[in-house]
N, C-alpha and C positions, 0 to 999 in steps of 0.2 A: 290426370296428369302431373298437380302439382311434387309430386317425389317423383318425375322427369327434371324435378330441376331440381330437387333439390345434394344432389349427384354433384353438377353441375356448377357449384355455383359455393361445393365446400375447400375444395381444392383452388382457389381463386382467395375467398376469406378463410384460409390457416395460411397462406401468403399476404393476403392485407394483416393480419394478426402477427408471425413469424418480423413484418417489416416496423411493426409496435411496436416490441417487442426491443427489436438492438437497435433505430432509431434511441431507447434511451437509457439507453445503455452511455451514449455518449457523452462529449463535455455540452451542456447549456450552453444559451445561446451569450457572448459576451468573457464567458468563466477559460480565458488562457493561462494557459499550465508555464510553467519557469522553469529552468532546468534547474536541481536541486542533487547535490553528488557531498556527499562524505566521506570524511576514517571513523570506526567507532574504535571505540580502547575499555579495553579492559585495566583499572588500574594500572596504564599507560604506558600499553599496550597494546598491537590491536589485537582487535579480534577475531579472529578466522575464514572465521566463517556462520554462515542466519542467514540474516532476512532484518533488513529494519521494517516497520511499518507505521504511516501516519495515517495516524485517527481527527478528523476532522472537529474541533473543539465548540462545542455551538454555544457553551459559557464564558470562549473569549467573537461570538459571531464569525464563526464560520460554518455555515449551512451548509456547503458539500454533501455530494453523492460521495464522495471519487477518495476512496483509502490509497495514497503514494503504496505503492512499495518495489523493495528490491531490493535485490540480492546482493554479501557479504562477498567482498574477491577473500583470496590469501593474504591480502595487506591489509584486508580488515576497510576498503572502498567501497562500497554503495554509490547507486541511483537510481534516483527515483524512477514508474511512469508508472500511467493509468490509463486506460481502455490503449494501450499494443499503442503506448506513442508514453514518450523521453516528459518530463517533470511532474509535476505537482501540481493546481488551486494556487494562490494566491488566500493568504491567511493561516490563523492559529493552529496544530495540531500539537498533538501528544500523543510519545514520541513509543513505541515500544522497540524492542528490538528484544528478538526469539535466538536462541544459540544452543542449539542439541547435539548432546558432545554423544547421540545413539543415532545422530546421520550423517556422514562422511559428508561434508563439500559439496557442492554438485550432485549431486544425489538425491529422491524423495523423498520421503515423511512415510517410519513405516507404522504396525500396531504391537510400540511398545511408551511406554510408559515414561519418561523427558528426564531426560538427568542433559537439567540450562547449565551451563557455562555458564551464564551470569542469576546473579540474581532476578529471582524472583516476581521482585514490585516491577522486575519490569517490559513484563510479560504483558501486565494487563491494563488495561482505562484507566480503573478506579486507582492503584496506588501506581504509578508511573511515576514519577522525579522528573521528566527528558518532558518539558511544549516549547515547540522554534514557531516562532513565525514564519512563514512563505513569500520574500516576499520581492521587486522587481531585481533587486540590481545587486545580488545577499554583494557582503565584505567575502572573502580567501578566507576557511575556517569556518564563515558561517553555521552548516549544518557537522558541525563535528559531530558528535555524544562521546562521550566521555563517566565511561563508565565508573562506575563507584560500590563497591560491597554494600 
């Protein structure tokens, strides 16, 4: 009769595993989110589409597992979010900017080689010159990104 117990236990085990996986995707205890909004400019002009992604900088003590990300709107503004919640955890980040001329604003990516609107150095953690500390009370313009060639 042991085989009868396995089919009954399997759905419960599946539910428990899913709960464990989903809870791991949330914020860690004590990890707070603060608002992060700014404007992206390239050569002094607003970048009108793309995505901004913050990657935790472990070399500067940021051990967060989250990668706050936000879309760039038509005026170059972005707002970050993690786990479907607005903001980003405190700490230092390397900043990446992705803006592909092949992907019009508001549409999904497609399988074509990107034609970057920004210098490729801004698309990799290893080469981006942008680094920002997310702080509790950032002054106006703290998260503005000024890209240059």
